[in-house]
C-alpha positions as CSV (number, residue, x, y, z in Angstrom):
1,X,-11.6,19.6,-15.8
2,X,-11.6,18.5,-12.1
3,X,-12.0,20.6,-9.2
4,X,-9.6,20.3,-6.3
5,X,-10.6,21.9,-2.9
6,X,-7.2,22.6,-1.3
7,X,-8.9,23.6,2.0
8,X,-10.2,20.2,2.6
9,X,-8.5,17.6,4.5
10,X,-6.0,15.8,2.8
11,X,-7.2,12.2,3.3
12,X,-10.8,13.4,2.4
13,X,-9.4,14.8,-1.0
14,X,-7.4,11.3,-1.5
15,X,-10.6,9.2,-0.9
16,X,-12.6,11.5,-3.5
17,X,-9.9,11.2,-6.1
18,X,-9.4,7.5,-5.4
19,X,-13.1,6.8,-5.5
20,X,-13.1,9.0,-8.7
21,X,-10.2,6.5,-10.6
22,X,-12.2,3.6,-9.6
23,X,-15.5,5.2,-11.1
24,X,-13.6,6.0,-14.5
25,X,-12.3,2.3,-14.4
26,X,-8.7,3.3,-14.0
27,X,-7.0,-0.3,-14.0
28,X,-5.6,-1.3,-10.6
29,X,-6.2,2.2,-9.5
30,X,-5.5,0.6,-5.9
31,X,-2.1,0.1,-6.9
32,X,0.7,2.1,-5.4
33,X,4.7,2.0,-5.6
34,X,6.0,1.6,-2.3
35,X,9.6,2.5,-1.4
36,X,11.7,1.1,1.6
37,X,15.4,1.2,2.5
38,X,17.5,-1.7,3.9
39,X,19.9,-1.9,6.8
40,X,22.6,-1.0,4.2
41,X,20.6,2.0,3.3
42,X,19.6,0.7,-0.1
43,X,16.2,1.6,-1.4
44,X,14.0,-0.8,-2.9
45,X,10.7,-0.2,-4.6
46,X,7.5,-2.6,-5.6
47,X,4.1,-2.3,-6.3
48,X,1.7,-3.1,-3.6
49,X,-2.3,-2.8,-3.3
50,X,-3.8,-0.2,-0.9
51,X,-6.6,-1.7,1.0
52,X,-8.4,1.4,2.6
53,X,-7.8,3.7,5.6
54,X,-7.3,2.2,8.9
55,X,-7.3,4.6,11.7
56,X,-6.2,7.6,9.3
57,X,-3.3,5.3,7.6
58,X,-2.9,4.0,4.0
59,X,-3.2,0.3,4.5
60,X,-1.8,-2.7,2.6
61,X,-0.9,-6.3,3.4
62,X,2.0,-8.5,3.0
63,X,4.4,-11.3,4.6
64,X,6.3,-9.8,7.6
65,X,9.0,-12.4,7.3
66,X,9.6,-10.9,3.4
67,X,12.1,-8.1,2.4
68,X,9.6,-5.3,2.5
69,X,8.7,-6.0,6.0
70,X,12.5,-6.6,7.0
71,X,13.3,-3.3,5.4
72,X,10.3,-1.6,7.5
73,X,11.8,-3.2,10.6
74,X,15.0,-1.4,10.1
75,X,13.6,2.0,8.9
76,X,10.0,3.3,9.6
77,X,10.2,5.9,7.1
78,X,8.4,5.0,3.9
79,X,7.2,6.7,0.7
80,X,4.2,5.6,-1.5
81,X,3.0,6.7,-4.9
82,X,-0.5,6.4,-6.6
83,X,-0.2,7.2,-10.4
84,X,-3.1,7.1,-12.9
85,X,-1.8,7.7,-16.2
86,X,-5.0,8.1,-17.7
87,X,-5.9,11.2,-15.5
88,X,-2.7,12.4,-15.4
89,X,-2.7,12.3,-11.6
90,X,-0.4,11.0,-8.9
91,X,-0.4,11.1,-5.3
92,X,2.8,10.9,-3.8
93,X,2.7,10.0,0.2
94,X,5.6,10.0,2.5
95,X,5.5,9.2,6.2
96,X,6.3,6.5,8.7
97,X,4.7,2.9,8.8
98,X,3.7,0.4,11.5
99,X,1.8,-2.9,11.9
100,X,-1.9,-3.1,12.3
101,X,-3.6,-5.3,15.1
102,X,-3.8,-8.9,14.3
103,X,-7.4,-8.7,14.5
104,X,-7.6,-6.0,11.9
105,X,-5.2,-8.3,9.8
106,X,-7.6,-11.4,10.3
107,X,-10.6,-9.5,9.4
108,X,-9.0,-8.6,5.9
109,X,-7.4,-12.2,5.5
110,X,-11.1,-13.3,5.7
111,X,-12.0,-11.7,2.5
112,X,-9.1,-13.1,0.3
113,X,-9.6,-16.0,-2.2
114,X,-8.9,-19.1,-0.9
115,X,-5.8,-19.4,-2.9
116,X,-4.3,-16.2,-1.8
117,X,-4.9,-17.6,1.6
118,X,-3.1,-20.9,0.8
119,X,-0.3,-18.9,-0.9
120,X,0.2,-16.5,2.6
121,X,0.9,-20.3,4.3
122,X,2.9,-21.5,1.7
123,X,5.2,-19.1,0.5
124,X,8.5,-18.2,2.5
125,X,8.1,-14.5,0.8
126,X,11.7,-13.1,-0.8
127,X,13.4,-16.4,-0.1
128,X,15.0,-18.7,-2.9
129,X,13.0,-21.6,-4.1
130,X,14.3,-24.8,-6.2
131,X,11.3,-24.5,-8.6
132,X,7.7,-23.3,-9.2
133,X,6.6,-26.9,-8.5
134,X,7.9,-26.7,-4.9
135,X,5.5,-23.8,-4.2
136,X,2.7,-25.6,-5.8
137,X,3.4,-28.8,-4.0
138,X,3.4,-26.9,-0.7
139,X,-0.1,-24.9,-1.7
140,X,-1.4,-28.6,-2.6
141,X,0.1,-29.9,1.1
142,X,-1.5,-26.6,2.9
143,X,-5.0,-26.8,0.8
144,X,-5.3,-30.6,2.3
145,X,-4.2,-29.5,5.9
146,X,-7.3,-26.8,5.8
147,X,-9.7,-29.2,3.6
148,X,-13.2,-28.4,4.7
149,X,-12.4,-25.6,6.9
150,X,-11.8,-21.5,6.6
151,X,-7.9,-20.8,6.2
152,X,-6.9,-18.9,9.4
153,X,-4.9,-15.8,8.9
154,X,-1.0,-16.9,9.6
155,X,1.2,-15.3,12.3
156,X,3.4,-14.2,9.9
157,X,1.1,-12.4,7.6
158,X,-0.7,-9.2,8.3
159,X,-1.1,-5.3,7.4
160,X,0.7,-2.3,8.1
161,X,-0.8,1.5,8.0
162,X,1.1,4.5,6.7
163,X,0.9,7.5,8.8
164,X,1.5,10.3,6.1
165,X,3.5,13.1,7.3
166,X,3.4,14.8,3.7
167,X,0.8,14.0,1.0
168,X,1.3,15.8,-2.6
169,X,-1.4,16.1,-5.0
170,X,0.1,16.3,-8.6
171,X,-2.3,17.0,-11.7
172,X,-0.4,17.2,-15.2
173,X,-0.8,20.2,-17.2
174,X,0.3,21.1,-20.7
175,X,3.8,22.6,-21.0
176,X,4.5,20.7,-18.1
177,X,2.9,23.6,-15.8
178,X,1.9,20.8,-13.5
179,X,-0.2,21.8,-10.5
180,X,1.4,20.3,-7.1
181,X,-0.6,20.7,-4.0
182,X,1.5,19.8,-0.8
183,X,0.2,19.1,2.6
184,X,2.9,18.9,5.4
185,X,1.7,17.5,8.9
186,X,2.6,20.1,11.9
187,X,1.2,18.4,14.9
188,X,-2.4,17.8,14.6
189,X,-2.9,19.9,11.7
190,X,-1.7,20.3,8.2
191,X,0.3,22.7,6.4
192,X,-0.4,23.8,2.8
193,X,1.5,25.0,0.1
194,X,2.2,24.9,-3.6
195,X,5.3,23.4,-5.1
196,X,6.8,24.5,-8.5
197,X,6.5,22.2,-11.1
């Protein structure tokens, strides 16, 4: 049985549990469900990939012209969930989100596979397309444009960081007597309490 130190900083606890999930071979351990709300107050959720902590915030990357970025522009409140079913664990995060710096986005973009880099230039995320062939042709066009050189980070692409105001660590237990450890931000400190299952 895993030991969980509720006295520790929640970000340290998250990083330890995340590392453990990776070491145990949990598929896509960095996948998190990300919920946003649009200008009509309609929620939307999708899976994005957590790409590390940036200045104490949970980072992910996307097209700034896409649906999730438009939602974020309208409403900075956000929720995210990691669910590792093989370990009977989930981590729920609520907070606000902001863009990271272009330099931070460029640094991560340089580590992406070339095809992913080309896709960032080619795709008008969330918009209608005539066919997949149109997208493939655009990728070939961009590939030719940057032939023999590094693909630069597009101005419309980059990262966000979630500044958590609440983090809940959920551990599944038999009889639905789940353990729920909650941290709520109060200024620069965290209030801690248990939530009933």
